[in-house]
C-alpha positions as CSV (number, residue, x, y, z in Angstrom):
1,X,53.7,-24.9,11.7
2,X,50.3,-23.5,12.6
3,X,47.3,-25.3,11.1
4,X,44.0,-23.6,10.6
5,X,41.6,-25.9,12.3
6,X,38.6,-23.7,11.7
7,X,36.0,-25.4,9.5
8,X,33.2,-23.9,7.5
9,X,30.7,-21.9,9.4
10,X,27.1,-22.7,9.5
11,X,24.1,-20.7,10.7
12,X,23.4,-21.4,14.3
13,X,20.2,-23.2,15.2
14,X,19.0,-20.1,16.9
15,X,19.5,-17.9,13.8
16,X,17.8,-20.5,11.6
17,X,14.9,-20.6,14.0
18,X,14.6,-16.8,14.1
19,X,14.6,-16.7,10.3
20,X,12.0,-19.5,10.1
21,X,9.8,-17.7,12.6
22,X,10.1,-14.4,10.7
23,X,9.1,-16.1,7.5
24,X,6.1,-17.8,9.1
25,X,5.1,-14.5,10.6
26,X,5.2,-12.9,7.2
27,X,3.1,-15.8,5.7
28,X,0.5,-15.4,8.4
29,X,0.3,-11.6,7.8
30,X,-0.2,-12.2,4.0
31,X,-2.9,-14.7,4.7
32,X,-4.6,-12.4,7.2
33,X,-4.5,-9.5,4.8
34,X,-6.3,-11.6,2.2
35,X,-8.9,-12.8,4.6
36,X,-9.5,-9.3,5.9
37,X,-9.8,-8.0,2.3
38,X,-12.3,-10.8,1.3
39,X,-14.5,-11.0,4.4
40,X,-14.0,-7.6,6.2
41,X,-12.2,-6.9,9.4
42,X,-15.2,-7.2,11.8
43,X,-16.4,-10.4,10.2
44,X,-13.0,-12.1,10.4
45,X,-12.0,-14.2,13.5
46,X,-8.6,-15.3,14.6
47,X,-9.8,-18.9,14.0
48,X,-10.7,-18.1,10.4
49,X,-7.2,-16.6,9.8
50,X,-5.6,-19.6,11.5
51,X,-7.6,-22.0,9.4
52,X,-6.6,-20.2,6.2
53,X,-2.9,-20.3,7.4
54,X,-3.1,-24.0,8.2
55,X,-2.5,-23.8,11.9
56,X,-4.4,-23.9,15.2
57,X,-5.7,-20.6,16.6
58,X,-3.6,-21.1,19.7
59,X,-0.5,-21.4,17.6
60,X,-1.3,-18.1,15.9
61,X,-1.1,-16.3,19.2
62,X,2.6,-17.3,19.4
63,X,3.2,-14.7,16.6
64,X,0.5,-12.1,17.3
65,X,-1.5,-11.1,20.3
66,X,-4.7,-10.2,18.4
67,X,-6.2,-9.7,15.0
68,X,-6.0,-5.9,15.7
69,X,-2.2,-6.3,15.9
70,X,-2.1,-8.1,12.6
71,X,-4.2,-5.4,10.9
72,X,-2.1,-2.7,12.3
73,X,1.1,-4.2,11.0
74,X,-0.5,-4.9,7.5
75,X,-1.7,-1.3,7.1
76,X,1.3,0.4,8.6
77,X,3.7,-1.6,6.4
78,X,1.7,-0.6,3.3
79,X,1.5,3.1,4.2
80,X,5.2,3.2,5.2
81,X,6.2,1.9,1.7
82,X,3.6,4.1,0.0
83,X,5.0,7.3,1.6
84,X,8.6,6.3,1.0
85,X,7.7,6.3,-2.7
86,X,5.5,9.4,-2.6
87,X,8.0,11.4,-0.6
88,X,10.7,10.6,-3.1
89,X,8.5,11.9,-5.9
90,X,7.4,15.0,-4.1
91,X,11.0,15.9,-3.2
92,X,12.2,15.4,-6.8
93,X,11.3,18.9,-8.0
94,X,9.2,17.7,-10.9
95,X,6.7,19.8,-12.8
96,X,3.0,19.3,-11.9
97,X,2.2,16.9,-14.8
98,X,5.3,14.8,-14.2
99,X,4.5,14.7,-10.4
100,X,1.0,13.5,-11.2
101,X,2.4,10.9,-13.5
102,X,4.9,9.7,-10.9
103,X,2.3,9.6,-8.1
104,X,-0.1,7.6,-10.2
105,X,2.7,5.1,-11.2
106,X,3.8,4.7,-7.6
107,X,0.2,4.1,-6.6
108,X,-0.2,1.3,-9.1
109,X,3.1,-0.2,-7.9
110,X,1.7,-0.3,-4.4
111,X,-1.4,-2.0,-5.6
112,X,0.8,-4.6,-7.1
113,X,2.8,-5.1,-3.9
114,X,0.1,-4.6,-1.3
115,X,-3.2,-5.4,-3.1
116,X,-5.1,-6.8,-0.1
117,X,-3.8,-4.0,2.2
118,X,-5.1,-1.4,-0.3
119,X,-8.5,-3.1,-0.4
120,X,-8.6,-3.1,3.4
121,X,-7.6,0.5,3.6
122,X,-10.4,1.4,1.1
123,X,-13.1,-0.5,3.0
124,X,-12.1,0.0,6.6
125,X,-10.1,3.2,7.1
126,X,-13.0,5.5,7.7
127,X,-14.3,3.7,10.8
128,X,-10.8,2.4,11.9
129,X,-9.3,6.0,11.9
130,X,-11.5,7.0,14.9
131,X,-9.7,4.4,17.1
132,X,-6.6,5.6,18.9
133,X,-4.5,2.8,17.6
134,X,-5.3,3.6,14.0
135,X,-5.3,7.4,14.2
136,X,-2.4,7.4,11.7
137,X,-4.9,6.5,9.0
138,X,-6.6,9.9,9.2
139,X,-3.2,11.6,9.3
140,X,-2.1,9.7,6.2
141,X,-5.3,10.6,4.4
142,X,-4.9,14.3,5.2
143,X,-1.3,14.2,4.0
144,X,-2.3,12.3,0.8
145,X,-5.0,14.8,0.0
146,X,-2.7,17.8,0.6
147,X,0.0,16.4,-1.7
148,X,-2.4,15.9,-4.6
149,X,-4.3,19.1,-4.2
150,X,-1.1,21.2,-4.0
151,X,0.2,19.5,-7.2
152,X,-3.1,20.1,-9.1
153,X,-3.2,23.7,-7.9
154,X,0.4,24.2,-9.0
155,X,-0.6,22.8,-12.4
156,X,-3.6,25.1,-12.8
157,X,-1.6,28.2,-11.7
158,X,1.2,27.3,-14.2
159,X,-1.4,26.7,-17.0
160,X,-0.2,23.1,-17.3
161,X,-3.7,22.0,-16.4
162,X,-7.0,23.6,-17.4
163,X,-8.0,26.8,-15.6
164,X,-11.6,25.8,-15.2
165,X,-10.8,22.7,-13.2
166,X,-12.2,22.1,-9.7
167,X,-9.1,20.6,-8.3
168,X,-10.9,19.0,-5.4
169,X,-13.2,17.2,-7.7
170,X,-10.3,16.1,-9.9
171,X,-8.5,14.8,-6.8
172,X,-11.5,12.8,-5.7
173,X,-11.9,11.3,-9.2
174,X,-8.3,10.4,-9.5
175,X,-8.0,9.0,-6.0
176,X,-11.0,6.8,-6.3
177,X,-10.4,5.6,-9.9
178,X,-6.8,4.7,-9.1
179,X,-7.3,2.8,-5.8
180,X,-10.4,0.9,-6.9
181,X,-8.0,-1.0,-9.2
182,X,-7.1,-3.1,-6.1
183,X,-10.4,-4.9,-6.6
184,X,-9.5,-6.3,-10.0
185,X,-5.7,-6.0,-10.4
186,X,-3.8,-9.3,-10.4
187,X,0.0,-9.4,-9.9
188,X,0.2,-12.2,-12.4
189,X,-1.9,-10.5,-15.0
190,X,-0.9,-9.5,-18.5
191,X,0.1,-5.9,-17.7
192,X,2.7,-4.5,-15.3
193,X,1.7,-1.7,-12.9
194,X,3.7,0.7,-15.0
195,X,1.8,-0.3,-18.2
196,X,-1.5,0.2,-16.4
197,X,-0.4,3.6,-15.1
198,X,0.5,4.7,-18.6
199,X,-2.9,3.6,-20.0
200,X,-4.7,5.3,-17.1
201,X,-2.6,8.5,-17.5
202,X,-3.2,8.7,-21.2
203,X,-6.9,8.9,-20.5
204,X,-6.9,11.2,-17.5
205,X,-4.3,13.7,-18.5
206,X,-6.0,14.4,-21.9
207,X,-9.0,15.5,-19.8
208,X,-7.2,18.0,-17.5
209,X,-4.6,19.6,-19.8
210,X,-5.6,22.7,-21.8
211,X,-7.4,22.2,-25.1
212,X,-5.6,23.4,-28.2
C-alpha cells in the first residue's frame, strides 16, 4: 500500500523574501511620491525620502539607484494606468458627450488612486519632459490633448456641443479644473471619485451643450 508522505506545502523562504522586498519597495515609492508632491522634486533628497520611510539612506539604495529612478517609476505607473483607462474609453465607440463623461470620470479615478503622482505631474512635467529619461511625458501630453480636442471637435460638428465653442479653450479649462482636484481630493473623503465626476460634469456640460 502506497502512502502519501507529502505534507502541506509552504512558501519558500526565497519567495517570502521576494514578496516582502516587493512590498517594501512599493511602500518606499508611495512615501517618495508624497514627499515629491509636498516638497518638489528638486528640493527633495534621498535622505529626506529615507527619513520619511523610516530607514537609512544607504538602505534605500538597495531598492533604487537614485531619486530619479523613483520618480520615473511613480510617473510611468500613473500614466500607464491612466492610458489603459483612456484607451478603453476611446475605443468604446461612444458619442462625444458620453466620451467626455467617461474621460472625466476616469481622470477622477486616477486622482483617487495616484493623487501624489498627479500632483507631481502637474508641477514638474514641463521641466522634466526636456530630459531624455522623461521624454514620454511630452508624448503623453500631446496624446492627451489630441484625444480631448478630437472628442470636442466631434461634438461641435455633430451639434452635440455648442457651435461657438473654442474647443482649445474648453480643453484647457477642463484639463486644468479636473487635475487641480489632486490638491484637495482625499481618498477617505465623503465623496467617491464617481460622485465628484458627476457633480463636475453637471456644471461643465450645461455650459457647452446647445441652449434650448
